[in-house]
BALOBA-1460 file (C-alpha; in Angstrom, 3 decimals):
// residues 336
<rec num="1" residu="x" x="-8.761" y="-8.189" z="-21.566"/>
<rec num="2" residu="x" x="-6.372" y="-7.906" z="-18.638"/>
<rec num="3" residu="x" x="-6.287" y="-9.090" z="-15.076"/>
<rec num="4" residu="x" x="-6.148" y="-7.216" z="-11.769"/>
<rec num="5" residu="x" x="-4.924" y="-8.826" z="-8.570"/>
<rec num="6" residu="x" x="-5.092" y="-12.461" z="-7.556"/>
<rec num="7" residu="x" x="-8.807" y="-12.806" z="-8.250"/>
<rec num="8" residu="x" x="-8.526" y="-13.053" z="-12.006"/>
<rec num="9" residu="x" x="-10.619" y="-9.900" z="-12.313"/>
<rec num="10" residu="x" x="-10.935" y="-8.994" z="-15.972"/>
<rec num="11" residu="x" x="-10.898" y="-5.253" z="-16.581"/>
<rec num="12" residu="x" x="-11.963" y="-4.512" z="-20.136"/>
<rec num="13" residu="x" x="-11.485" y="-0.751" z="-20.037"/>
<rec num="14" residu="x" x="-7.839" y="0.297" z="-20.218"/>
<rec num="15" residu="x" x="-8.432" y="3.577" z="-18.417"/>
<rec num="16" residu="x" x="-10.149" y="1.785" z="-15.536"/>
<rec num="17" residu="x" x="-7.378" y="-0.756" z="-15.310"/>
<rec num="18" residu="x" x="-4.773" y="2.004" z="-15.262"/>
<rec num="19" residu="x" x="-6.620" y="3.802" z="-12.463"/>
<rec num="20" residu="x" x="-6.992" y="0.644" z="-10.392"/>
<rec num="21" residu="x" x="-3.391" y="-0.478" z="-10.885"/>
<rec num="22" residu="x" x="-2.057" y="2.985" z="-10.053"/>
<rec num="23" residu="x" x="-4.242" y="3.112" z="-6.970"/>
<rec num="24" residu="x" x="-3.115" y="-0.299" z="-5.748"/>
<rec num="25" residu="x" x="0.538" y="0.613" z="-6.312"/>
<rec num="26" residu="x" x="0.022" y="3.782" z="-4.274"/>
<rec num="27" residu="x" x="-1.655" y="1.752" z="-1.528"/>
<rec num="28" residu="x" x="1.339" y="-0.589" z="-1.434"/>
<rec num="29" residu="x" x="3.685" y="2.369" z="-1.009"/>
<rec num="30" residu="x" x="1.387" y="3.774" z="1.643"/>
<rec num="31" residu="x" x="1.399" y="0.510" z="3.579"/>
<rec num="32" residu="x" x="5.191" y="0.371" z="3.636"/>
<rec num="33" residu="x" x="5.405" y="4.016" z="4.710"/>
<rec num="34" residu="x" x="2.767" y="3.581" z="7.419"/>
<rec num="35" residu="x" x="4.549" y="0.552" z="8.904"/>
<rec num="36" residu="x" x="7.930" y="2.243" z="9.301"/>
<rec num="37" residu="x" x="9.196" y="2.961" z="12.775"/>
<rec num="38" residu="x" x="12.290" y="4.563" z="14.264"/>
<rec num="39" residu="x" x="12.815" y="1.190" z="15.925"/>
<rec num="40" residu="x" x="14.078" y="-1.261" z="13.255"/>
<rec num="41" residu="x" x="12.594" y="-4.312" z="14.981"/>
<rec num="42" residu="x" x="9.125" y="-2.740" z="14.993"/>
<rec num="43" residu="x" x="9.478" y="-1.990" z="11.286"/>
<rec num="44" residu="x" x="10.476" y="-5.598" z="10.616"/>
<rec num="45" residu="x" x="7.550" y="-7.016" z="12.577"/>
<rec num="46" residu="x" x="5.022" y="-4.500" z="11.225"/>
<rec num="47" residu="x" x="6.056" y="-5.088" z="7.610"/>
<rec num="48" residu="x" x="6.171" y="-8.875" z="8.011"/>
<rec num="49" residu="x" x="2.714" y="-9.474" z="6.561"/>
<rec num="50" residu="x" x="2.797" y="-6.450" z="4.259"/>
<rec num="51" residu="x" x="5.823" y="-7.867" z="2.452"/>
<rec num="52" residu="x" x="4.307" y="-11.367" z="2.444"/>
<rec num="53" residu="x" x="1.811" y="-10.002" z="-0.056"/>
<rec num="54" residu="x" x="-1.847" y="-10.855" z="-0.019"/>
<rec num="55" residu="x" x="-4.917" y="-10.358" z="-2.116"/>
<rec num="56" residu="x" x="-5.396" y="-6.643" z="-1.256"/>
<rec num="57" residu="x" x="-9.091" y="-7.357" z="-1.699"/>
<rec num="58" residu="x" x="-10.205" y="-4.362" z="0.362"/>
<rec num="59" residu="x" x="-8.014" y="-1.784" z="-1.455"/>
<rec num="60" residu="x" x="-9.165" y="-3.234" z="-4.787"/>
<rec num="61" residu="x" x="-12.780" y="-2.682" z="-3.763"/>
<rec num="62" residu="x" x="-11.992" y="0.858" z="-2.639"/>
<rec num="63" residu="x" x="-10.386" y="1.655" z="-5.996"/>
<rec num="64" residu="x" x="-13.359" y="0.285" z="-7.932"/>
<rec num="65" residu="x" x="-15.863" y="2.126" z="-5.722"/>
<rec num="66" residu="x" x="-13.957" y="5.370" z="-6.266"/>
<rec num="67" residu="x" x="-14.816" y="5.127" z="-9.953"/>
<rec num="68" residu="x" x="-18.346" y="6.270" z="-9.092"/>
<rec num="69" residu="x" x="-16.866" y="9.663" z="-8.230"/>
<rec num="70" residu="x" x="-13.423" y="11.188" z="-8.718"/>
<rec num="71" residu="x" x="-10.931" y="8.296" z="-8.450"/>
<rec num="72" residu="x" x="-8.056" y="10.783" z="-8.186"/>
<rec num="73" residu="x" x="-9.472" y="12.514" z="-5.097"/>
<rec num="74" residu="x" x="-6.754" y="12.837" z="-2.436"/>
<rec num="75" residu="x" x="-8.518" y="10.795" z="0.245"/>
<rec num="76" residu="x" x="-9.074" y="7.617" z="-1.782"/>
<rec num="77" residu="x" x="-5.639" y="6.005" z="-1.386"/>
<rec num="78" residu="x" x="-5.158" y="6.924" z="2.312"/>
<rec num="79" residu="x" x="-8.622" y="5.534" z="3.095"/>
<rec num="80" residu="x" x="-7.726" y="2.263" z="1.359"/>
<rec num="81" residu="x" x="-4.477" y="2.121" z="3.342"/>
<rec num="82" residu="x" x="-6.421" y="2.646" z="6.592"/>
<rec num="83" residu="x" x="-8.738" y="-0.264" z="5.843"/>
<rec num="84" residu="x" x="-5.902" y="-2.594" z="4.849"/>
<rec num="85" residu="x" x="-3.853" y="-1.646" z="7.928"/>
<rec num="86" residu="x" x="-6.853" y="-2.445" z="10.094"/>
<rec num="87" residu="x" x="-7.278" y="-5.777" z="8.345"/>
<rec num="88" residu="x" x="-3.587" y="-6.616" z="8.752"/>
<rec num="89" residu="x" x="-3.756" y="-5.762" z="12.450"/>
<rec num="90" residu="x" x="-6.617" y="-8.214" z="12.932"/>
<rec num="91" residu="x" x="-4.555" y="-10.932" z="11.228"/>
<rec num="92" residu="x" x="-1.768" y="-10.562" z="13.806"/>
<rec num="93" residu="x" x="-4.339" y="-10.912" z="16.588"/>
<rec num="94" residu="x" x="-6.234" y="-13.748" z="14.874"/>
<rec num="95" residu="x" x="-3.079" y="-15.817" z="14.498"/>
<rec num="96" residu="x" x="-2.404" y="-15.527" z="18.231"/>
<rec num="97" residu="x" x="-5.974" y="-16.559" z="19.075"/>
<rec num="98" residu="x" x="-5.896" y="-19.438" z="16.578"/>
<rec num="99" residu="x" x="-2.308" y="-20.449" z="17.374"/>
<rec num="100" residu="x" x="-1.686" y="-20.433" z="13.622"/>
<rec num="101" residu="x" x="1.756" y="-21.334" z="12.312"/>
<rec num="102" residu="x" x="1.490" y="-20.001" z="8.767"/>
<rec num="103" residu="x" x="0.007" y="-16.861" z="7.240"/>
<rec num="104" residu="x" x="0.263" y="-15.934" z="3.557"/>
<rec num="105" residu="x" x="2.809" y="-18.670" z="2.969"/>
<rec num="106" residu="x" x="5.259" y="-17.456" z="5.638"/>
<rec num="107" residu="x" x="5.673" y="-18.086" z="9.356"/>
<rec num="108" residu="x" x="3.034" y="-16.217" z="11.322"/>
<rec num="109" residu="x" x="4.329" y="-13.384" z="13.517"/>
<rec num="110" residu="x" x="3.487" y="-15.301" z="16.690"/>
<rec num="111" residu="x" x="5.503" y="-18.276" z="15.453"/>
<rec num="112" residu="x" x="8.494" y="-16.093" z="14.618"/>
<rec num="113" residu="x" x="8.512" y="-13.686" z="17.587"/>
<rec num="114" residu="x" x="5.982" y="-14.986" z="20.111"/>
<rec num="115" residu="x" x="2.469" y="-13.992" z="21.074"/>
<rec num="116" residu="x" x="3.346" y="-10.780" z="22.903"/>
<rec num="117" residu="x" x="5.186" y="-9.270" z="19.948"/>
<rec num="118" residu="x" x="2.419" y="-10.344" z="17.561"/>
<rec num="119" residu="x" x="-0.318" y="-8.725" z="19.681"/>
<rec num="120" residu="x" x="1.665" y="-5.526" z="20.184"/>
<rec num="121" residu="x" x="2.490" y="-5.334" z="16.476"/>
<rec num="122" residu="x" x="-1.206" y="-5.563" z="15.701"/>
<rec num="123" residu="x" x="-1.785" y="-2.721" z="18.166"/>
<rec num="124" residu="x" x="0.936" y="-0.708" z="16.441"/>
<rec num="125" residu="x" x="-0.844" y="-1.124" z="13.100"/>
<rec num="126" residu="x" x="-4.140" y="-0.037" z="14.664"/>
<rec num="127" residu="x" x="-2.459" y="3.095" z="15.974"/>
<rec num="128" residu="x" x="-1.007" y="3.940" z="12.562"/>
<rec num="129" residu="x" x="-4.402" y="3.412" z="10.931"/>
<rec num="130" residu="x" x="-6.004" y="5.717" z="13.495"/>
<rec num="131" residu="x" x="-3.398" y="8.405" z="12.841"/>
<rec num="132" residu="x" x="-4.130" y="8.355" z="9.116"/>
<rec num="133" residu="x" x="-7.865" y="8.189" z="9.723"/>
<rec num="134" residu="x" x="-7.822" y="11.425" z="11.693"/>
<rec num="135" residu="x" x="-6.764" y="13.273" z="8.529"/>
<rec num="136" residu="x" x="-9.809" y="11.953" z="6.632"/>
<rec num="137" residu="x" x="-12.342" y="13.786" z="8.766"/>
<rec num="138" residu="x" x="-14.775" y="13.085" z="11.612"/>
<rec num="139" residu="x" x="-17.279" y="11.194" z="9.437"/>
<rec num="140" residu="x" x="-14.594" y="8.740" z="8.379"/>
<rec num="141" residu="x" x="-13.557" y="8.320" z="12.018"/>
<rec num="142" residu="x" x="-17.169" y="7.587" z="13.004"/>
<rec num="143" residu="x" x="-17.655" y="5.030" z="10.205"/>
<rec num="144" residu="x" x="-14.418" y="3.252" z="11.048"/>
<rec num="145" residu="x" x="-15.209" y="3.238" z="14.776"/>
<rec num="146" residu="x" x="-18.657" y="1.720" z="14.196"/>
<rec num="147" residu="x" x="-17.215" y="-0.925" z="11.889"/>
<rec num="148" residu="x" x="-14.454" y="-1.749" z="14.352"/>
<rec num="149" residu="x" x="-16.988" y="-2.139" z="17.132"/>
<rec num="150" residu="x" x="-18.931" y="-4.577" z="14.935"/>
<rec num="151" residu="x" x="-15.729" y="-6.425" z="14.070"/>
<rec num="152" residu="x" x="-14.768" y="-6.896" z="17.720"/>
<rec num="153" residu="x" x="-18.343" y="-7.765" z="18.701"/>
<rec num="154" residu="x" x="-18.387" y="-10.424" z="16.000"/>
<rec num="155" residu="x" x="-15.156" y="-11.876" z="17.340"/>
<rec num="156" residu="x" x="-16.521" y="-11.944" z="20.905"/>
<rec num="157" residu="x" x="-19.799" y="-13.539" z="19.792"/>
<rec num="158" residu="x" x="-17.854" y="-16.188" z="17.908"/>
<rec num="159" residu="x" x="-15.900" y="-16.962" z="21.072"/>
<rec num="160" residu="x" x="-19.011" y="-16.967" z="23.281"/>
<rec num="161" residu="x" x="-21.099" y="-19.066" z="20.894"/>
<rec num="162" residu="x" x="-24.847" y="-18.840" z="20.241"/>
<rec num="163" residu="x" x="-27.210" y="-18.179" z="23.138"/>
<rec num="164" residu="x" x="-29.650" y="-20.906" z="24.148"/>
<rec num="165" residu="x" x="-32.280" y="-21.480" z="21.485"/>
<rec num="166" residu="x" x="-30.396" y="-19.581" z="18.763"/>
<rec num="167" residu="x" x="-29.790" y="-21.414" z="15.522"/>
<rec num="168" residu="x" x="-26.002" y="-21.957" z="15.309"/>
<rec num="169" residu="x" x="-25.885" y="-21.262" z="11.550"/>
<rec num="170" residu="x" x="-27.807" y="-17.981" z="11.898"/>
<rec num="171" residu="x" x="-25.538" y="-16.992" z="14.780"/>
<rec num="172" residu="x" x="-22.459" y="-17.748" z="12.708"/>
<rec num="173" residu="x" x="-23.650" y="-15.748" z="9.715"/>
<rec num="174" residu="x" x="-24.281" y="-12.780" z="12.019"/>
<rec num="175" residu="x" x="-20.761" y="-13.215" z="13.384"/>
<rec num="176" residu="x" x="-19.340" y="-13.055" z="9.865"/>
<rec num="177" residu="x" x="-21.319" y="-9.907" z="9.102"/>
<rec num="178" residu="x" x="-19.452" y="-8.267" z="11.972"/>
<rec num="179" residu="x" x="-16.042" y="-9.898" z="11.687"/>
<rec num="180" residu="x" x="-15.609" y="-9.656" z="7.926"/>
<rec num="181" residu="x" x="-18.538" y="-7.927" z="6.254"/>
<rec num="182" residu="x" x="-18.246" y="-4.732" z="8.285"/>
<rec num="183" residu="x" x="-14.686" y="-3.884" z="7.226"/>
<rec num="184" residu="x" x="-15.210" y="-4.827" z="3.581"/>
<rec num="185" residu="x" x="-18.292" y="-2.595" z="3.598"/>
<rec num="186" residu="x" x="-16.074" y="0.219" z="4.892"/>
<rec num="187" residu="x" x="-13.613" y="-0.348" z="2.049"/>
<rec num="188" residu="x" x="-16.214" y="0.298" z="-0.650"/>
<rec num="189" residu="x" x="-17.919" y="3.026" z="1.389"/>
<rec num="190" residu="x" x="-14.640" y="4.899" z="1.880"/>
<rec num="191" residu="x" x="-13.647" y="4.517" z="-1.760"/>
<rec num="192" residu="x" x="-16.929" y="6.016" z="-2.985"/>
<rec num="193" residu="x" x="-17.227" y="8.576" z="-0.196"/>
<rec num="194" residu="x" x="-13.690" y="9.941" z="-0.580"/>
<rec num="195" residu="x" x="-14.289" y="10.179" z="-4.333"/>
<rec num="196" residu="x" x="-17.348" y="12.346" z="-3.728"/>
<rec num="197" residu="x" x="-19.919" y="9.861" z="-5.039"/>
<rec num="198" residu="x" x="-23.626" y="10.452" z="-4.489"/>
<rec num="199" residu="x" x="-24.788" y="9.387" z="-1.027"/>
<rec num="200" residu="x" x="-27.258" y="6.867" z="-2.484"/>
<rec num="201" residu="x" x="-24.430" y="5.255" z="-4.460"/>
<rec num="202" residu="x" x="-22.295" y="5.090" z="-1.307"/>
<rec num="203" residu="x" x="-25.098" y="3.322" z="0.567"/>
<rec num="204" residu="x" x="-25.654" y="0.787" z="-2.227"/>
<rec num="205" residu="x" x="-21.946" y="-0.008" z="-2.357"/>
<rec num="206" residu="x" x="-21.782" y="-0.446" z="1.422"/>
<rec num="207" residu="x" x="-24.627" y="-2.994" z="1.264"/>
<rec num="208" residu="x" x="-22.796" y="-4.775" z="-1.540"/>
<rec num="209" residu="x" x="-19.587" y="-4.863" z="0.490"/>
<rec num="210" residu="x" x="-21.305" y="-6.328" z="3.538"/>
<rec num="211" residu="x" x="-22.771" y="-9.239" z="1.572"/>
<rec num="212" residu="x" x="-19.659" y="-9.799" z="-0.486"/>
<rec num="213" residu="x" x="-17.635" y="-9.833" z="2.722"/>
<rec num="214" residu="x" x="-19.723" y="-12.669" z="4.145"/>
<rec num="215" residu="x" x="-19.405" y="-14.591" z="0.863"/>
<rec num="216" residu="x" x="-15.653" y="-13.980" z="0.963"/>
<rec num="217" residu="x" x="-15.348" y="-15.451" z="4.465"/>
<rec num="218" residu="x" x="-17.587" y="-18.401" z="3.620"/>
<rec num="219" residu="x" x="-15.299" y="-19.119" z="0.681"/>
<rec num="220" residu="x" x="-12.388" y="-19.057" z="3.134"/>
<rec num="221" residu="x" x="-14.255" y="-21.558" z="5.333"/>
<rec num="222" residu="x" x="-14.581" y="-23.897" z="2.380"/>
<rec num="223" residu="x" x="-10.942" y="-23.403" z="1.418"/>
<rec num="224" residu="x" x="-9.808" y="-24.130" z="4.978"/>
<rec num="225" residu="x" x="-11.230" y="-27.613" z="4.516"/>
<rec num="226" residu="x" x="-10.762" y="-28.259" z="0.802"/>
<rec num="227" residu="x" x="-7.364" y="-26.735" z="-0.051"/>
<rec num="228" residu="x" x="-3.783" y="-27.475" z="0.857"/>
<rec num="229" residu="x" x="-1.378" y="-24.910" z="2.310"/>
<rec num="230" residu="x" x="0.132" y="-24.233" z="-1.120"/>
<rec num="231" residu="x" x="-3.237" y="-23.028" z="-2.433"/>
<rec num="232" residu="x" x="-4.400" y="-21.014" z="0.574"/>
<rec num="233" residu="x" x="-1.136" y="-19.796" z="2.130"/>
<rec num="234" residu="x" x="-2.418" y="-21.002" z="5.499"/>
<rec num="235" residu="x" x="-2.286" y="-24.278" z="7.383"/>
<rec num="236" residu="x" x="-5.375" y="-26.281" z="6.302"/>
<rec num="237" residu="x" x="-7.915" y="-27.006" z="9.009"/>
<rec num="238" residu="x" x="-6.597" y="-24.388" z="11.435"/>
<rec num="239" residu="x" x="-10.096" y="-23.573" z="12.696"/>
<rec num="240" residu="x" x="-10.885" y="-27.277" z="12.815"/>
<rec num="241" residu="x" x="-7.873" y="-27.983" z="15.006"/>
<rec num="242" residu="x" x="-8.834" y="-25.193" z="17.389"/>
<rec num="243" residu="x" x="-12.448" y="-26.314" z="17.602"/>
<rec num="244" residu="x" x="-13.779" y="-23.166" z="15.918"/>
<rec num="245" residu="x" x="-17.053" y="-24.128" z="14.208"/>
<rec num="246" residu="x" x="-16.968" y="-22.802" z="10.646"/>
<rec num="247" residu="x" x="-19.900" y="-23.245" z="8.288"/>
<rec num="248" residu="x" x="-19.039" y="-26.723" z="6.883"/>
<rec num="249" residu="x" x="-18.896" y="-28.073" z="10.444"/>
<rec num="250" residu="x" x="-22.108" y="-26.300" z="11.449"/>
<rec num="251" residu="x" x="-23.866" y="-27.721" z="8.397"/>
<rec num="252" residu="x" x="-22.578" y="-31.178" z="9.337"/>
<rec num="253" residu="x" x="-23.963" y="-30.884" z="12.874"/>
<rec num="254" residu="x" x="-27.262" y="-29.570" z="11.533"/>
<rec num="255" residu="x" x="-27.517" y="-32.539" z="9.166"/>
<rec num="256" residu="x" x="-26.591" y="-35.005" z="11.919"/>
<rec num="257" residu="x" x="-29.349" y="-33.637" z="14.147"/>
<rec num="258" residu="x" x="-31.955" y="-33.599" z="11.389"/>
<rec num="259" residu="x" x="-31.218" y="-36.952" z="9.726"/>
<rec num="260" residu="x" x="-29.540" y="-38.895" z="12.508"/>
<rec num="261" residu="x" x="-27.306" y="-40.838" z="10.121"/>
<rec num="262" residu="x" x="-24.660" y="-42.937" z="11.929"/>
<rec num="263" residu="x" x="-21.849" y="-41.752" z="9.636"/>
<rec num="264" residu="x" x="-22.701" y="-38.098" z="10.344"/>
<rec num="265" residu="x" x="-22.781" y="-38.696" z="14.091"/>
<rec num="266" residu="x" x="-19.483" y="-40.566" z="13.911"/>
<rec num="267" residu="x" x="-17.855" y="-37.630" z="12.108"/>
<rec num="268" residu="x" x="-19.250" y="-35.224" z="14.725"/>
<rec num="269" residu="x" x="-17.704" y="-37.398" z="17.442"/>
<rec num="270" residu="x" x="-14.384" y="-37.256" z="15.633"/>
<rec num="271" residu="x" x="-14.598" y="-33.459" z="15.445"/>
<rec num="272" residu="x" x="-15.336" y="-33.370" z="19.179"/>
<rec num="273" residu="x" x="-12.190" y="-35.367" z="19.947"/>
<rec num="274" residu="x" x="-8.683" y="-33.969" z="20.396"/>
<rec num="275" residu="x" x="-7.801" y="-32.679" z="16.939"/>
<rec num="276" residu="x" x="-4.403" y="-31.465" z="18.052"/>
<rec num="277" residu="x" x="-3.510" y="-35.086" z="17.302"/>
<rec num="278" residu="x" x="-2.200" y="-34.973" z="13.725"/>
<rec num="279" residu="x" x="-3.691" y="-38.322" z="12.720"/>
<rec num="280" residu="x" x="-7.186" y="-37.408" z="13.949"/>
<rec num="281" residu="x" x="-6.909" y="-33.976" z="12.355"/>
<rec num="282" residu="x" x="-5.921" y="-35.482" z="8.994"/>
<rec num="283" residu="x" x="-8.767" y="-37.989" z="9.172"/>
<rec num="284" residu="x" x="-11.295" y="-35.260" z="10.002"/>
<rec num="285" residu="x" x="-10.126" y="-33.167" z="7.058"/>
<rec num="286" residu="x" x="-10.246" y="-36.126" z="4.692"/>
<rec num="287" residu="x" x="-13.794" y="-37.066" z="5.701"/>
<rec num="288" residu="x" x="-15.103" y="-33.496" z="5.619"/>
<rec num="289" residu="x" x="-13.717" y="-32.975" z="2.124"/>
<rec num="290" residu="x" x="-16.096" y="-35.593" z="0.728"/>
<rec num="291" residu="x" x="-19.049" y="-34.840" z="2.993"/>
<rec num="292" residu="x" x="-22.264" y="-33.173" z="1.686"/>
<rec num="293" residu="x" x="-21.921" y="-30.436" z="4.328"/>
<rec num="294" residu="x" x="-18.995" y="-28.972" z="2.409"/>
<rec num="295" residu="x" x="-21.114" y="-28.706" z="-0.731"/>
<rec num="296" residu="x" x="-23.880" y="-27.067" z="1.319"/>
<rec num="297" residu="x" x="-21.368" y="-24.482" z="2.522"/>
<rec num="298" residu="x" x="-20.425" y="-23.824" z="-1.091"/>
<rec num="299" residu="x" x="-24.097" y="-23.209" z="-1.904"/>
<rec num="300" residu="x" x="-24.324" y="-20.771" z="1.005"/>
<rec num="301" residu="x" x="-21.333" y="-18.933" z="-0.426"/>
<rec num="302" residu="x" x="-23.053" y="-18.665" z="-3.801"/>
<rec num="303" residu="x" x="-26.226" y="-17.340" z="-2.153"/>
<rec num="304" residu="x" x="-24.422" y="-14.460" z="-0.448"/>
<rec num="305" residu="x" x="-22.480" y="-13.647" z="-3.597"/>
<rec num="306" residu="x" x="-25.741" y="-13.505" z="-5.539"/>
<rec num="307" residu="x" x="-27.241" y="-11.210" z="-2.889"/>
<rec num="308" residu="x" x="-24.217" y="-8.940" z="-3.296"/>
<rec num="309" residu="x" x="-24.737" y="-8.946" z="-7.045"/>
<rec num="310" residu="x" x="-28.426" y="-8.035" z="-6.659"/>
<rec num="311" residu="x" x="-27.679" y="-4.974" z="-4.499"/>
<rec num="312" residu="x" x="-25.788" y="-3.366" z="-7.394"/>
<rec num="313" residu="x" x="-28.882" y="-3.248" z="-9.630"/>
<rec num="314" residu="x" x="-29.675" y="0.447" z="-8.936"/>
<rec num="315" residu="x" x="-26.197" y="1.601" z="-10.021"/>
<rec num="316" residu="x" x="-25.629" y="2.907" z="-13.561"/>
<rec num="317" residu="x" x="-24.052" y="0.511" z="-16.043"/>
<rec num="318" residu="x" x="-20.315" y="1.129" z="-16.311"/>
<rec num="319" residu="x" x="-17.032" y="-0.759" z="-16.334"/>
<rec num="320" residu="x" x="-16.581" y="-0.341" z="-12.576"/>
<rec num="321" residu="x" x="-19.990" y="-1.911" z="-11.928"/>
<rec num="322" residu="x" x="-19.146" y="-4.764" z="-14.304"/>
<rec num="323" residu="x" x="-15.937" y="-5.389" z="-12.362"/>
<rec num="324" residu="x" x="-17.784" y="-5.409" z="-9.018"/>
<rec num="325" residu="x" x="-20.240" y="-7.926" z="-10.466"/>
<rec num="326" residu="x" x="-17.350" y="-10.046" z="-11.678"/>
<rec num="327" residu="x" x="-15.876" y="-10.063" z="-8.184"/>
<rec num="328" residu="x" x="-19.007" y="-11.900" z="-7.022"/>
<rec num="329" residu="x" x="-18.115" y="-14.690" z="-9.458"/>
<rec num="330" residu="x" x="-14.457" y="-14.583" z="-8.420"/>
<rec num="331" residu="x" x="-15.307" y="-15.063" z="-4.741"/>
<rec num="332" residu="x" x="-17.528" y="-18.029" z="-5.561"/>
<rec num="333" residu="x" x="-14.813" y="-19.502" z="-7.791"/>
<rec num="334" residu="x" x="-12.420" y="-19.546" z="-4.807"/>
<rec num="335" residu="x" x="-14.817" y="-21.915" z="-3.045"/>
<rec num="336" residu="x" x="-15.376" y="-24.074" z="-6.129"/>
């Protein structure tokens, strides 16, 4: 039994592991090649997060999905590179919006070079992804464009907040479907599609990716509260400091409204105060880490992971399917 990536994914079949490892190595080479520029400074900025590493969750999913067709098909690796480039570009932009200091254990691009360079570097990565995408055919372009529209819409809806009368938790879960689920769904869709898998298999895998993507982000929400920077590679409580309501906070507010407990209302008041103050921020984190709302968010993560698992039922039994099922457990384990 061996392990792939940072998720502790056990791959029992040696041939499958060899395919996945070879694919991920090719993706890594592709990312470095795609982020080169004739201008050395652009190369440095564009490769900043590539060289910082990362989970490569989306390329891993693409490689596993490709096993339902021809994993050696020429479009599989470029498609995985496109998805990861798109993801990396959003990270540059997210860090500017969140005023984050750390990403993947290194200084964020906006901290090192300023907001303008970080935004433009993200744009550069989008342009390189688009260039590669054009070689994958019009259907791939359409799928990526639709997913990107959903991603941006999710980001805008998160910024705008829920409309009057909309349940904040339902609104947030819809936001995550766009912001995170859409691109992860593309990763598995592209992997299977470029490998020539049956259309029904491609559709099942896309549904799996959407649900797994939401579970993945919910696990990140939990980690943002429960972990330290050494574990997550990011500054803990970044969203908290910026007043971005992630699921643990939304569950807290829901509980405070339903039960009216003084301690819940007091914590809500603390969260509504100026959390750029380090002492208040530390207190908010400490209190949230022991609050029942964090455990509720963990249960929500498990629910989406189980929904992802259930979507795979129609697929034939094989080592690739077993690995995709195991990823559901791995995502939940991150939030444990």
